[in-house]
N, C-alpha and C positions, 0 to 999 in steps of 0.2 A: 463503555464498560461494554457499548454491541446488545444486540438483544437477551434482555436478563434472563431466557430460560433455554440459550443455549451455552456453549464449553467459556465464551467470554469470561465472566466471574471467575468458574476453574482458572484458567489458564493466568488470570490476570494474580490473584493470590500466586499461584505456584512459580510464578515469573519475580514474583513479590517478596518470594519469601526465599529466593534461592540464596545459595553462599555463590562469592565470588564471579559475580555478576560484571559485565563489560560495562558499565552505567551506573552511577552514583543514586542508590532507594530510596535517598533521601531528597530527593529531589526529580520524583513520579506524583499527579496530585491525578488518581481516578477521579474522571467525572462521571459520576451512576446514580447505587442508592445503595446507602449501607449496609439495607437487610439480605440486597443482596449477596453484598463480600464477606456479611458475615456466615450464611447458608454454605457460598461456597466452603469458603474457611473451615467447615464444619463436613462439607463434603471430603476434601482435600487431606481433612485429619491436619490440616499444617495452622501452627497460633502467627493470629494476626491481629497486633494490637491497632485498632482502627482510630486517627482522631478524623473529627472530624476538620471538611477547611474552609476558607472564606477568601474567595481572588485577592489572592497579593498577599495574603497570611502568612506570613514566618512555618517553614517546613523542620520537623525535627527526624535527627536520623532513629531509623529504627522505627519509626511510626507509617504506618498506609494510611495514608492519608488523601480521601476522599473529598469532593466536593457532590455535598445531595443535590442531586437536581431534578429524583421521584421523591417520593417517601409510599413504597409500594408496599400490597398487602402480601408477603411473599409467599406468605402460607396457602392464597387463593391464585397464583402462577405456576401454573403446572411445567416442571422442565423438561421439555423436549416437544414444545409447543407451542408454536406465534398464539398471537392471542391480539387484537386491537391493542388493547392496555404496554405489552409489549412491545408490539413496532410503533407507537405512537411515544415512550420510553426511550428507547430505540436513539430516536428521532430529535429525542429533547436533548439528551448528551450531546449529539451529533450538532449541532446547533452551538449550545453552548461553548465547546473545545473551539467551534472556531469564534465565534465571538471572544475567548479568551485570546488567543493566540493571534487574530486581527488587532485586538487592540494591545499588545504585546505583554501581556501577564504572561502568558506561555510560550517559552523558544519555539512549541510545533504540540500535532497532538498527534497521537500512533492510539488506530481506531480497531476494534473488536468486532469479533462478525455481528453483521446482522442479521433479518430475515428481511428477503423480498417479497414473500409472502404475508408477514409481520406489518411493512407498510403498507399492503393494501390494504390489509384486514383495518386498517389503521387509517383508509382513507387516504397516503401519503402516494400521491402519482408517481415521485419520482423511483425511477429502476434501482437505486444505487448508494452507491459512499459518490463517487465518485462522479456523479452527476449532482448532487448539493453544494457538494467543494466546489465545482466551479461554479454554477452557480450565485452560491452567498459569497463567493469571493470576487463575481465580477469576472473571473477568468474565460477570453474564450480560445488560448487554444495551449491545453495540458493533453496528455497522453500517462498511460499505463506502462507503468517501468517492475518488470520480476527483480530481483536484486541478490545476489549473493560471493560467495569469497572465486567462486570458478565463472559465473557468467551473468551476464548481465541483457534479458531484454528486452524491445520495444515495440511497442501493438501498432503498426499503422487503424487496422481492426478488430472487434472485441467479443464482441456476443451478439453475431449473428448467422445463421444459416451457413453454413461451407460453400452453397450452390450461389449465395448473394454476393459473398466475397472477390467475384472477379469487377462486378460491377458496383461495388462500393467503392476499390481503391481507386485514385488522380494524380495524375503529376502533385495538386495543390495539395492534396491529403498525405501525401509520401513525402513530399518537402517541407512540410508542417512541421512531420511527425520526424524526420532527422536532425530540423533547427533545433525542434523542443528540445530533443535530446540532447547537441551539442551544446546546447547554452546549460540546463541542468549539470552535465559533465562536467563543465568548466564550472558552476557557478558551487554546485554543490556537492562533488565531488575531487572537488580538486583537482583539475585536471587542465597542463595545461592547452595540449593539443589534442582530444582522443580523438580516439582513429575507429571512426562506424563502419560495420559493415550492416546490407542491405542486401536479404532475402530476397532472391525470384521469388517468383507466387508457384511455374509448374517444376515439372521434373525437368533436373540438367537445368535451370535454365531458360527453357525455352528452348533450347539446342538450337539458335541461330531462328526460332519461330516455326521448327518443326510440331513441339511440344504445345503450340498456343503462345500468340506473340504479345501479350500484353507487357512483357520485360522491354521489348524494345516499342513498342505503343507510348507506354505510363512509366514504368520503373526507371528505365535507362534518363527519357528526360529530367524528373523528379535530382535524382540522381546530378549529374551535371550542376541543374539549379543550383544543389542544395553547394557544391563543389564551387561553385561560381559566387556565392553568398558567404565563404572563408572557411567552411565546411571540411574539414579530412573522411568525405566519407566515398568509399567504395561497391561495388555492385555493377548490378546485378549478381553473387553468387547462390550460385546451385545449393541449393538449402541442406541437400543431404552431407556437403561436406563445411559448409560454413562456420554451424557451433562446435566442431571437432579444433578447426582452427583460430576459435574466438576463446574457448577456453582453458589453448596452448600458446597464452597471450600478443597473437596477433592482432585482436583485436580489444576494441573496451564496453562493446555493445553492439548486439548485433537488429537493424530492426525487423520487422516480420508482418507478414501482408495477415496474417488471421491467428486468431488467439491458440489454438493446438498448432502450430507450428513451430511456436516460439516455447508455449506451457508445457507442452510432451519433452525436449530435453531439458528443459527447464528446471519443471518437476522431477527427469530422475537422476538430476547431481542435488535439485535442496530440495528434496521431498519436507526433508523437518524443520529446513531454518530460509526457507526462503522469504523474501520480506516484498511486498506489492508499493511504490513510490508512485505517487503521482504527480509530472513532472506539469512544471507550468505553470503550479500556483503560487500567491508571492506570498502562505503559509508554507511551512514543513508538514508533512504529512505523509507518513507511514504507517503500514499497514500486514496485521497478519492475510498468510498465502492462504487460508480457506474458508471455510462456513462456520457456519455454527455449530453443526459435525450434534444434530440433535439427539442421533440414533446411541450415543456415550455420553450426552452432556447426561450430569449429577452419577456420575461412577466413576468419578476422580480418575480419568483413565485418559485423559487428553494432554496433550504432549505443549507444555509453554516456549520451546523450542522458537520458533515463527516468532511469536509475540517477543521476545529476550529480542530477539536479532533487529526486529523493528524495531526498538525502544532505539538500542542499539546506535541502531544507524540515522536515528530521530537527533538523536546526541550531533554525532558527527555533521549530519547535513548542519544543522543549526549552528555548531558550530566554524563549520565552510562559505557559509554566510554572514558570518557578524566576524569575521575577523580571527576566530581561534576559542573564543569564548561564547559561552551559551550565556542564557539571560540574570539564571542561579549567580552563575561567576560574577556576569557584569554587576548587577542591583542587589545582591544578597537574598537573592529570591527561594 
């Protein structure tokens, strides 16, 4: 459910209440707090017939199933303001979701936004979802993908100052990102020979060293090593043209050297329906591509499209991993 004081509860109610969904509502469970979901239903003005759910229990059609991890005094949870209590609750929801997915009770997890400040106020030292997921699943090789119908981007470096990027990229790090991307496109997206473009760091991909030598020293050797390992990788491509070519079908994903290099073109195209996917995990994890939006929390204005897309993609990945069926289709959950 993410942060109880953010837009997470509201977009959950909206996403699960809207008709003509790309996923079966009766097979979605909300891990969170019943009181927060009830308040979100009042805020959005949508009917939500809530059924408390226990792990492995029956799922009924047209009900919103909630696994209650907390029983917050919802009147004391101030909308739009993180607190030690909301930070601890967000962490508890995530831990429970990971536990159930690892146990095979759930086919995967979809995360609503949480607050890094809330984590810190609660004394939780993880900087965000990804680091918790990696540690709790014992994953050493993982990457962040932003996925949409027109474009997929994967990041070599994520949240760091721009001035540090040239020092954080390395042959090994770029190679690992390419390989994790290749493996995920095959396993999770069902592609036989995915085509991966690798963006350069500098203008014109360095222009033969005139505008920087990272392409020749670091990026090109990583691409060559990836090819030798069986990946269909190409580049380094000039960053100002590679996304245009990817959108027009020349590549299945673009590996980007830093955060905004990939997210600016991605959000230009997929601001409403982008999905964050953590690659390389033993469990399926997708997420909305936005934050807690405290400024509009409680107004009922939050857009559920990213969450709906994230749920739909989680179902698709789970089916690809299990040979065409999710757990609910295999075991009746």
